[in-house]
C-alpha positions as CSV (number, residue, x, y, z in Angstrom):
1,M,60.0,42.7,46.3
2,S,62.1,40.2,48.2
3,T,61.6,36.4,47.8
4,P,61.3,34.2,50.9
5,Q,64.4,32.7,52.1
6,Q,65.1,29.2,53.1
7,P,65.7,29.1,56.8
8,Q,69.2,27.5,56.5
9,Q,70.6,24.0,58.2
10,P,73.0,24.2,60.7
11,S,76.1,22.2,59.3
12,G,76.1,19.0,60.5
13,S,72.6,18.5,61.4
14,S,69.8,16.5,59.6
15,P,68.2,17.9,56.4
16,W,64.7,17.0,57.9
17,P,63.6,19.3,60.3
18,Y,61.7,17.4,62.6
19,G,64.6,14.6,63.0
20,P,65.8,11.3,60.9
21,P,64.4,10.4,57.6
22,P,61.7,8.0,57.8
23,Q,63.0,4.5,56.9
24,P,61.1,1.8,55.1
25,P,59.6,-1.2,57.1
26,A,61.7,-3.3,58.2
27,G,61.9,-6.5,55.6
28,R,61.4,-4.5,52.6
29,Q,64.8,-2.6,52.5
30,G,66.6,-3.5,49.2
31,R,63.2,-4.7,47.5
32,P,61.6,-2.5,44.8
33,S,58.0,-1.0,45.0
34,R,55.2,-2.2,43.8
35,V,55.5,1.1,41.4
36,K,58.6,0.5,40.5
37,K,57.8,-2.7,39.6
38,W,55.0,-2.0,37.2
39,L,56.9,0.5,35.3
40,T,59.7,-1.9,34.6
41,H,58.1,-4.7,33.3
42,G,55.0,-2.4,31.9
43,G,57.6,-0.3,30.0
44,A,59.4,-3.2,28.7
45,A,56.2,-4.7,27.6
46,F,55.0,-2.1,25.8
47,I,58.3,-1.3,24.0
48,A,58.2,-5.1,22.9
49,L,54.4,-4.4,21.5
50,I,55.9,-1.5,19.9
51,V,58.8,-3.0,18.2
52,G,56.9,-6.6,17.2
53,A,54.3,-4.3,15.7
54,A,57.0,-2.5,13.4
55,V,58.2,-5.5,12.5
56,A,54.9,-7.3,11.3
57,G,53.2,-4.8,9.7
58,G,56.5,-2.3,9.6
59,G,59.2,-2.6,6.7
60,E,60.3,-4.9,4.3
61,A,63.2,-6.1,6.5
62,D,63.3,-9.2,5.2
63,G,62.6,-8.2,1.6
64,G,59.6,-8.7,0.2
65,A,58.8,-12.7,-0.3
66,D,57.9,-12.4,3.6
67,T,55.8,-9.3,3.2
68,A,53.7,-10.8,0.6
69,A,53.1,-14.3,2.4
70,V,51.6,-12.3,5.2
71,D,49.5,-9.7,3.2
72,A,47.9,-13.3,1.6
73,Q,46.6,-14.4,4.7
74,A,43.5,-13.6,6.0
75,Q,43.7,-10.2,8.1
76,P,41.2,-10.2,10.7
77,A,38.7,-7.5,10.4
78,A,38.1,-5.4,13.0
79,T,34.0,-4.3,13.2
80,A,33.3,-1.4,15.5
81,T,29.3,-1.0,15.7
82,V,28.2,2.3,16.9
83,T,25.3,3.1,17.9
84,A,24.1,6.5,17.6
85,E,21.3,7.9,20.2
86,A,18.0,9.1,18.2
87,E,17.1,12.7,19.2
88,P,13.8,13.1,21.2
89,A,10.9,14.7,19.3
90,P,10.6,18.2,18.9
91,T,8.1,19.0,21.4
92,V,4.6,20.4,19.7
93,T,2.3,22.8,21.7
94,E,-0.5,23.8,20.3
95,T,-2.5,26.8,21.9
96,V,-6.4,26.0,21.4
97,T,-8.3,29.0,22.2
98,A,-12.0,27.7,23.3
99,T,-14.6,29.8,21.7
100,P,-17.1,29.9,25.0
101,E,-20.5,28.3,23.6
102,P,-23.2,31.2,24.0
103,P,-26.0,30.3,26.7
104,K,-28.7,28.5,25.0
105,K,-32.2,30.8,24.9
106,A,-34.9,29.5,27.3
107,E,-37.2,28.7,24.9
108,L,-40.3,30.9,25.3
109,P,-43.1,29.3,25.4
110,G,-44.5,29.5,21.7
111,P,-47.8,29.8,21.3
112,A,-50.1,26.8,23.0
113,T,-51.7,23.1,21.5
114,S,-54.1,23.1,24.4
115,F,-56.6,25.1,26.2
116,E,-59.5,25.7,28.5
117,G,-61.8,27.9,29.7
118,D,-64.1,30.6,28.3
119,G,-62.0,33.4,26.0
120,E,-61.2,34.5,22.5
121,Y,-57.9,33.3,21.3
122,L,-55.4,34.7,18.0
123,V,-54.4,31.8,16.0
124,G,-50.4,31.7,15.6
125,T,-50.3,33.8,18.5
126,D,-51.9,32.2,21.6
127,I,-52.7,29.1,20.2
128,K,-51.1,27.3,17.5
129,P,-52.7,26.5,14.0
130,G,-54.3,23.1,13.0
131,T,-56.9,20.8,14.0
132,Y,-58.3,21.3,17.8
133,K,-60.6,18.6,18.9
134,T,-63.2,19.0,22.6
135,A,-65.0,16.4,24.6
136,G,-67.7,18.7,24.4
137,S,-70.0,20.6,26.8
138,D,-68.4,21.1,30.8
139,G,-72.3,22.2,31.9
140,E,-75.4,21.7,30.6
141,F,-75.8,24.4,28.7
142,G,-73.5,23.0,25.5
143,C,-70.8,24.4,23.9
144,Y,-70.0,27.3,21.3
145,W,-67.2,27.8,19.4
146,A,-66.7,30.6,16.9
147,R,-63.8,31.4,14.3
148,L,-63.9,35.0,13.7
149,K,-61.7,37.1,11.4
150,D,-61.4,39.8,14.0
151,A,-62.0,40.8,17.1
152,S,-65.0,43.5,16.7
153,G,-67.3,41.8,18.1
154,E,-69.3,42.6,15.1
155,F,-71.8,39.7,13.8
156,D,-70.1,40.1,10.6
157,A,-66.8,38.9,12.1
158,I,-68.0,35.0,12.2
159,I,-66.4,32.8,9.6
160,A,-67.6,29.7,11.4
161,N,-69.6,28.6,14.5
162,N,-71.1,26.0,16.6
163,N,-72.8,24.7,19.2
164,L,-72.0,21.4,20.3
165,K,-73.9,18.8,22.6
166,G,-71.0,16.1,22.7
167,P,-67.7,16.1,21.3
168,G,-66.3,18.1,18.6
169,R,-63.6,19.3,16.0
170,V,-62.6,22.3,14.6
171,N,-60.0,23.3,11.8
172,L,-58.2,26.7,13.1
173,N,-56.2,28.9,10.7
174,K,-53.3,31.3,11.3
175,G,-54.5,35.3,11.8
176,E,-58.3,34.1,12.7
177,Y,-59.7,34.6,16.7
178,F,-61.2,31.4,18.0
179,Q,-63.8,32.2,20.6
180,T,-64.9,29.1,23.1
181,Q,-67.7,29.3,25.9
182,R,-68.6,26.3,28.0
183,C,-66.3,23.9,26.5
184,A,-63.9,21.2,27.8
185,E,-60.4,21.2,27.3
186,W,-59.2,22.2,23.6
187,T,-56.3,19.8,22.2
188,R,-54.5,20.2,19.1
189,V,-54.7,16.4,17.4
190,G,-53.0,17.2,13.8
């Protein structure tokens, strides 16, 4: 391994390869630069500070009397206030799984609370139990109604019946059959 060699200057020539060395500007020759002034004066001030501190708080150069007097004087207390930065609160993430609400069932039409026309109705299935009223006949022959224990059509199945010429009421119980002919609308009132 070889080391690079510096080119040698011919004897009697300038050590600067590109001509003579640079000269300070005119009028500044012999004056120290600002950096040198700062180093000189700053260094002296620093040394004076250290020596002064050693004498004031240091040893017992004068004996013990002066130090006791200095200690007795109130010394300024240095107070430093440090403000600690609060740590951010931890982030809490809560995952909530929503349970979908089941779709509401469409209410099936229950037993009717009003009806009209000729027919035979099962109380509790076709019509709601309760008290019903009618305005009476919807024609000239009168309104016939019958409460039946079954739908057999036999004469002994009749629990009660009536032939109305005007308004009327009937109380219907669950499980019975209600037969109506030539009557105006029946409406549940209780």
